[in-house]
Every structure is written in structure tokens, then in C-alpha cells.
C-alpha positions in Angstrom: -9.4 -16.7 -26.1 -13.1 -18.1 -25.7 -16.1 -15.9 -23.5 -15.8 -18.8 -21.2 -12.0 -18.3 -20.5 -12.5 -14.7 -20.1 -15.0 -14.8 -18.0 -13.2 -17.6 -15.6 -10.0 -14.9 -16.0 -11.8 -12.1 -14.7 -13.9 -13.4 -12.0 -10.3 -14.5 -10.6 -9.1 -11.3 -11.1 -12.1 -9.8 -9.2 -11.4 -12.0 -6.5 -8.0 -11.7 -6.1 -8.4 -7.5 -6.3 -11.6 -7.1 -4.1 -9.6 -8.0 -0.8 -7.5 -5.5 -1.5 -9.7 -2.7 -1.8 -11.0 -3.8 1.8 -7.6 -4.0 3.1 -6.2 -0.9 2.1 -9.5 1.1 2.6 -9.5 0.6 5.6 -6.0 1.3 6.8 -6.0 4.1 4.8 -9.1 5.9 6.2 -6.6 6.0 9.6 -4.5 8.4 7.9 -7.1 10.4 6.2 -9.0 11.5 9.6 -5.5 11.1 11.5 -5.9 15.0 12.5 -9.5 14.3 13.9 -7.8 11.0 15.8 -5.2 12.8 17.1 -7.6 15.1 18.9 -9.6 12.4 20.2 -7.0 10.2 21.8 -4.1 12.1 22.2 -5.2 15.5 23.3 -2.3 17.9 23.1 -1.8 21.9 23.4 0.5 21.4 20.2 -1.5 20.4 17.2 2.2 19.0 15.5 2.5 16.9 18.5 -0.3 15.6 18.2 0.0 14.5 14.7 3.0 12.9 15.5 1.6 10.6 18.2 -1.7 9.9 15.5 0.9 8.9 12.8 3.2 7.4 15.3 -0.1 4.5 15.7 0.1 4.5 11.8 3.1 3.7 11.8 3.1 0.9 14.3 0.4 -1.2 12.4 3.2 -1.2 9.7 5.9 -2.4 12.0 3.5 -5.6 12.7 3.6 -6.0 8.6 7.0 -8.2 8.7 5.0 -10.6 11.2 2.0 -10.6 8.8 4.6 -11.6 6.4 6.4 -14.4 7.9 2.7 -16.1 9.1 1.1 -15.9 5.8 4.2 -16.8 3.9 4.5 -19.9 5.3 0.4 -20.5 5.3 0.4 -19.2 1.3 3.7 -21.4 0.5 2.6 -24.6 2.6 -1.4 -24.2 2.5 -2.1 -22.5 -0.6 -2.6 -18.5 -1.7 -6.5 -19.4 -1.5 -6.1 -20.2 2.5 -4.3 -17.2 3.2 -6.7 -14.9 1.1 -9.4 -16.0 2.8 -7.8 -15.8 6.7 -6.5 -12.0 5.8 -9.5 -10.7 5.1 -11.5 -11.9 8.2 -8.6 -10.4 10.3 -9.3 -7.3 8.6 -13.3 -6.8 9.1 -13.3 -7.6 12.8 -10.7 -4.8 13.8 -11.7 -2.2 11.7 -15.8 -2.2 13.1 -14.1 -2.1 16.4 -11.9 0.8 15.7 -15.1 2.7 14.3 -16.8 2.0 18.0 -13.8 2.9 20.0 -14.4 5.0 23.0 -12.1 8.2 23.1 -9.5 9.5 25.8 -12.1 12.0 27.4 -14.3 8.9 27.8 -11.8 6.1 29.1 -8.8 7.9 29.6 -5.4 6.2 28.6 -7.4 2.8 27.8 -8.6 4.3 24.5 -5.4 4.9 22.4 -3.7 1.3 23.7 -7.0 -0.2 22.2 -6.6 2.1 19.3 -2.9 1.0 19.0 -4.1 -2.7 19.6 -6.3 -2.9 16.6 -3.7 -1.3 14.2 -1.4 -3.7 15.1 -3.9 -6.4 14.0 -4.5 -4.6 11.0 -1.0 -4.5 10.1 -0.5 -8.1 10.6 -3.3 -8.9 8.4 -2.1 -6.2 5.6 1.2 -8.2 5.7 -0.6 -11.1 3.9 -3.2 -9.7 1.7 -1.1 -7.9 -1.1 1.3 -10.5 -1.2 -1.2 -13.0 -1.6 -2.8 -11.3 -4.2 0.3 -10.4 -6.0 1.3 -14.2 -6.0 -2.1 -15.6 -7.1 -2.7 -13.0 -9.8 0.4 -13.3 -11.4 0.3 -17.1 -11.4 -3.0 -17.4 -12.7 -2.3 -14.8 -15.9 -2.3 -16.1 -19.4 1.4 -16.1 -20.9 2.6 -12.7 -21.6 0.3 -11.4 -19.3 1.6 -11.2 -16.1 2.7 -8.0 -16.0 -1.0 -6.6 -16.8 -3.0 -9.0 -14.6 -0.1 -8.4 -11.5 -0.7 -4.8 -11.8 -4.4 -5.3 -10.7 -3.3 -6.1 -7.4 -1.5 -2.5 -6.7 -5.1 -1.3 -8.7 -7.1 -2.8 -6.0 -4.7 -1.8 -3.3 -5.1 2.1 -4.9 -8.4 1.7 -5.3 -9.0 1.0 -1.2 -6.7 3.7 -0.7 -8.8 6.4 -3.3 -12.2 4.5 -1.8 -10.7 6.4 2.0 -9.8 9.4 -0.1 -13.2 9.5 -1.7 -15.0 8.9 1.7 -12.9 11.6 3.5 -13.8 14.0 0.9 -17.7 13.3 1.4 -17.2 13.6 5.1 -15.8 16.9 4.7 -17.8 18.5 2.3 -21.3 17.1 3.6 -20.6 16.6 7.5 -20.9 19.5 9.8 -17.1 19.9 11.1 -18.4 19.9 14.6 -20.3 16.3 13.7 -17.1 15.1 12.1 -14.8 16.0 14.8 -16.9 14.0 17.7 -18.8 11.6 16.0 -18.7 11.5 12.2 -14.9 10.3 11.9 -16.6 6.5 12.8 -18.7 6.7 9.7 -15.8 5.5 7.4 -14.3 2.9 9.5 -18.2 1.5 10.1 -18.8 1.3 6.1 -15.5 -0.9 6.0 -17.3 -3.8 7.5 -19.8 -3.8 4.1 -17.0 -3.7 2.2 -15.6 -6.6 4.0 -18.5 -9.0 3.9 -18.4 -8.2 0.3 -15.0 -9.2 -0.1 -15.3 -12.2 2.0 -18.3 -13.1 -0.1 -16.4 -12.7 -3.6 -13.5 -15.4 -1.8 -15.5 -17.9 -1.2 -15.1 -19.8 -4.0 -11.9 -18.6 -5.4 -10.3 -21.6 -7.0 -6.4 -22.1 -6.0 -3.8 -21.0 -8.3 -2.3 -23.8 -10.7 1.1 -23.1 -10.1 0.9 -23.7 -6.7 -1.6 -26.6 -7.5 1.8 -28.1 -9.9 4.0 -27.6 -7.7 2.5 -29.2 -4.9 1.9 -31.9 -6.9 5.6 -32.5 -7.5 6.2 -33.0 -3.6 8.7 -30.1 -3.6 7.2 -27.9 -1.2 9.4 -27.1 1.3 8.9 -27.7 5.0 9.3 -24.4 6.0 9.2 -21.7 3.1 10.2 -18.7 5.2 13.4 -20.3 6.7 13.8 -21.7 3.1 13.9 -18.5 1.4 16.1 -16.5 4.2 18.8 -18.9 3.9 19.0 -19.6 0.2 18.2 -15.9 -0.7 18.9 -13.4 1.5 20.5 -10.9 -0.6 17.3 -11.4 -3.4 15.3 -10.4 -0.6 17.8 -7.2 0.5 17.5 -6.4 -3.4 13.3 -6.6 -3.1 13.7 -4.0 0.0 15.7 -1.3 -2.1 13.8 -1.4 -4.8 10.4 -0.6 -3.6 11.3 2.0 -0.9 10.3 4.7 -2.7 7.1 2.7 -3.9 6.8 2.8 0.0 7.5 5.7 1.1 6.8 8.2 -1.7 3.1 6.5 -2.1 2.6 7.1 1.7 4.1 10.9 1.6 2.5 11.5 -1.9 -1.4 10.2 -1.5 -1.9 9.6 2.4 0.3 12.5 4.6 0.0 15.1 1.3 -3.5 16.0 2.6 -2.5 16.9 5.9 0.7 19.2 4.3 -1.6 21.3 2.7 -4.2 21.8 4.8 -2.3 21.9 8.2 1.5 22.3 7.7 1.8 24.9 4.3 1.1 28.7 4.8 -1.3 29.6 3.4 -3.3 26.3 3.9 -4.3 24.9 0.0 -8.5 24.3 -0.1 -9.6 21.2 -1.7 -7.0 19.0 -0.8 -9.0 15.9 -0.3 -10.3 16.6 -4.0 -7.1 17.1 -5.5 -5.9 13.8 -3.8 -8.8 12.0 -5.2 -8.7 12.9 -8.6 -4.3 12.2 -8.3 -5.5 8.8 -7.0 -8.0 8.0 -10.0 -5.3 8.9 -12.3 -2.4 7.4 -10.8 -4.7 4.0 -10.5 -5.9 3.9 -14.6 -2.3 4.0 -15.3 -1.0 1.1 -13.4 -2.7 -1.3 -15.9 -1.4 0.3 -18.8 2.2 0.0 -17.1 1.5 -3.3 -16.2 0.7 -4.2 -19.7 3.7 -1.9 -21.6 6.5 -4.2 -19.4 4.8 -7.2 -20.9 6.0 -5.8 -24.1 8.9 -3.5 -23.5 10.1 -5.1 -20.4 9.8 -4.3 -16.5 13.3 -3.0 -16.1 13.1 -0.1 -18.6 9.6 1.4 -17.5 10.9 1.2 -13.8 14.0 3.2 -14.1 12.1 5.9 -16.1 9.5 6.6 -13.0 12.5 6.4 -10.6 14.9 8.8 -12.5 11.9 11.3 -12.7 11.6 11.0 -8.9 15.1 11.6 -7.9 15.0 14.7 -10.4 11.8 16.5 -10.0 10.9 15.7 -6.4 12.6 18.8 -4.9 11.6 20.9 -7.3 8.0 20.0 -7.1 7.4 20.7 -3.2 9.3 23.9 -3.8 6.6 24.7 -6.3 3.4 22.9 -4.0 5.3 25.4 -1.2 3.6 28.6 -2.6 0.4 28.0 -1.5 -1.2 27.4 -4.7 -4.1 24.8 -5.4 -3.3 24.2 -8.7 0.5 23.8 -8.2 -0.5 20.9 -5.9 -2.7 19.3 -7.5 -0.3 19.3 -10.8 2.5 18.0 -8.3 0.5 15.2 -7.5 0.2 14.3 -11.0 3.3 14.4 -11.8 4.3 11.8 -9.1 1.0 9.9 -9.8 2.6 9.2 -13.4 6.5 8.4 -11.9 5.1 6.7 -9.3 2.7 4.4 -11.9 6.1 3.9 -14.1 7.8 2.3 -11.7 4.6 0.3 -9.7 2.8 -0.9 -12.8 5.7 -3.6 -13.4 6.5 -4.2 -9.9 4.2 -7.1 -9.1 5.4 -8.9 -11.9 8.9 -8.0 -11.3 8.6 -9.1 -7.3 7.2 -12.6 -8.9 9.8 -13.5 -10.9 12.5 -13.0 -8.7 11.4 -15.8 -6.1 10.7 -19.7 -7.6 7.0 -21.5 -7.1 8.0 -22.7 -3.5 9.3 -19.8 -1.5 7.6 -17.2 -3.7 4.7 -15.9 -1.3 7.0 -15.7 1.8 10.4 -14.5 -0.5 7.8 -11.5 -1.5 6.4 -11.0 1.7 9.2 -10.3 3.7 11.1 -8.1 1.0 7.8 -6.1 0.4 6.5 -6.0 4.2 9.9 -5.1 5.6 10.2 -2.0 3.0 6.8 -0.9 3.9 7.6 -1.1 7.7 10.5 0.8 7.8 9.6 3.7 4.9 5.8 3.5 4.2 3.8 3.2 7.0 6.5 5.4 8.7 6.7 7.9 5.9 3.7 10.6 7.7 5.9 10.5 10.4 9.0 10.9 9.3 7.9 13.9 6.9 6.3 15.7 9.8 9.0 15.4 12.5 11.4 16.7 9.2 9.2 19.6 9.1 9.0 20.0 13.0 12.6 19.3 13.7 14.1 21.7 10.6 11.1 24.2 10.5 11.8 23.6 6.9 8.9 22.8 5.1 10.4 21.0 2.1 12.6 18.8 3.9 10.4 15.7 3.5 11.6 15.9 -0.5 15.4 15.1 0.7 14.0 12.0 2.0 11.7 11.1 -0.9 14.6 11.6 -3.1 16.9 9.8 -0.9 14.5 6.7 -1.3 14.5 7.6 -4.9 18.2 7.0 -5.9 18.2 3.9 -3.4 15.4 2.0 -5.3 17.1 3.2 -8.9 20.2 1.7 -8.0 18.3 -1.6 -7.4 16.6 -1.2 -10.2 19.3 -1.2 -12.4 21.0 -4.2 -11.1 17.7 -6.0 -11.9 19.1 -8.9 -14.3 18.3 -12.1 -16.1 19.5 -14.2 -13.1 16.1 -14.2 -11.6 13.8 -17.4 -12.7 11.5 -16.0 -15.5 13.1 -13.2 -16.8 13.0 -12.4 -20.4 11.5 -9.1 -18.3 14.5 -8.0 -17.4 15.2 -6.3 -21.0 
């Protein structure tokens, strides 16, 4: 492949990924600063009740994802991947910046949490389209035999955004005075998201349309309503996709967003340097994604996914028990093991989802299945885990939740077969 072709693919990959960095940085920062946000917007005598309120607003953003998926699915399949990707980034920059400027409960009373909720709903709507657009775009512009590798960069960018949020949270806790962080410093990460957004908009400005979409459009085979078509013709495939990714949804947000709160607020004695451990683990997870995406092009998606999912089912409960001893080394080793299993199942996932749906309804099909799974089991995971502990007084109870999701996804992965489109990949 010539240098110019390499550069062409590199630019397309960067442009496809950069929006995910912004979207997921903005969305995840809220989770990392949930304890502080709880005290500023939901003052409670009981800190656990305050956390539940804050994580409830975190989850509310996810409830908008299916709606965002429907709207952006229609735009992406009808008007093009490029149009959907540009709009989703714009819709994220505005609420993120405003979130960093919101007055608190002490300043305006009940208006503060209402405004917070509205901004989170807009963010959730936007996220419903961004990742799916990136997945569709990156896999469709990939050279033959590299779909798994390039598709994995959609999640690489998303994790990179969450990692950036984790890094900013780590730096904020290390270098900002605790009182300043509590009163005003928590706003800085949200305001920083504006700069990331401006860069993302600039990168997307010159994005070329997906060749697959252009060819399909030239055939005149685009349906008037791709969302309605995929629901009518492939409802079981959408359900299959939901089942396939429930553990990626719930597992990711438990292990990489809720985990620092678990280590610092719930485990006794609390574990210091939780954000540092989180950052290290996410770096490992992010770097493994392209490796396993690349391997899935050679060994098959199904084989790798089932290995990772089986790891979740077998090891989740023992790892929780080990972490609950309150030792830092246990906590970080647990996160690294989870990162390995999650990357095994997530690296091949983008290409797998794309190969489950035909081009003319691909964006819509993936958006529906993926966002339903994320809204039900992803954004709600921190809330569910906190609630389980509150109700059962058992700090290992979230392990049952994650293990159950692992069983569902493992069965769904086992059911993958060659009836879906392009799939010599289901070896």
C-alpha cells in the first residue's frame, strides 16, 4: 500500500475516532465526579443516598440513548455517516460547556438539579449517535481483511475519552486543594471539554463520506425509513445484539467508572490512589483493543469474544472478594484482569456488529441494539451496584449483577453464526 493511501486511511481513522474522545470524555467525567456533584446538586444527610441521586442523573443520560440512536440512525442511513458524525459532536459541545457553568443547589435550589438533568439528557441523545457513526464509518472505510482492526479504534477512541476523564480526575485530586475542588474546581474538567470539542469539529470538517454508503446510495436501494425497516425485518437480530453486549455495557461502567467510588467510598478501609489504578488499567484496556481487533481478523470474532466472556463469568465474584480486603495491589490487579477479559470481548465487537446488518439499515440496526443495551445495563450500572450494596449490606453483591450479564452475553456469542451478512468472521 502506498504512503498516500496509508495517510488517507490514517486521516479517516483519526477523524472517525476524535468525536468519540470528546463524547466519552464529557460523559464519563460526570461519573468520576459523582460524589462531589451529589453534594453540590443533591444535598443529603446520607452520603449513599446522595450518590444514588447523582448516579440516577448519570443513568438518565443513558435513557436518551435509544432515542438518539433512532434519530441518528435515520440520519446516518438516509443522509450519510458524515452528516450524522458532524451533528453528534456539535450536540455534545454545548451541554458539556454549560454543565461546567451550572449554579448549584445552594445558589438556585431545585432549579439546579433540573438543569443538570436536562443537560445530561441532551448529552445522552448525542452519544446515541456518535459511537455508532464511528463504528459504521471506520469499518466501512477499512481495507479488506482489516475490519476488526480499524473497527476497534471506535472503542479505542471512546475508551481514550473515558481515560482522559480519568486522567483529569486523577490530576484534579492530586493537585487541587480539596476545598477548592469541592466548591469550584470540579467545573474545570467540563470546561476543558469545550477545547476538545472545538478540535473535534475541526477534524470532522473535511471528513469524506463512507464509500460503502455512497455505493449503496448510487444503487437507489436506500429505504425511505431505515429505522422502521430494520425493526420490521430484523427484530430478532436487534435483540441478539442487545444480549451480545450487555456485559460490555454493564461491565465497563462498573469496572472503569463506578470502581473508583467503590474503592474510596464503600470498601472499608478505603483504598488510596483509586484514580491512579483506574488510569493505569484503562491504558492497558485501550492498548489491547486494537490487538484483539487485529487478531479477530485472523482468528475469528466469535472465538475471541467467547474467551473474554467466559473469563467474566468465572472470575468476577472471586475478584470482588479479593478486592474487598482493602489492599491497593488487589484492587489494581483485579482491574487489570477485568481489562484483559473486557478487551477480548470488545476488540472484535465493532466489526461483529457491522457484519450483523446490511449497509442500508446498518447504522439504525446497530444504534437500536447497542443503545438499548447501554441504556438498560450501562448507564444504570453504577446506580444498580450502589443500590445493591445499600439494600443487601453485601459489598460483593455487584459481582452477581456482572456475572449474570456475562452469562447472557456468552450465550449470545455462542449463537453467532454465518447467517449474518459478511461473516466468514464467525469462525
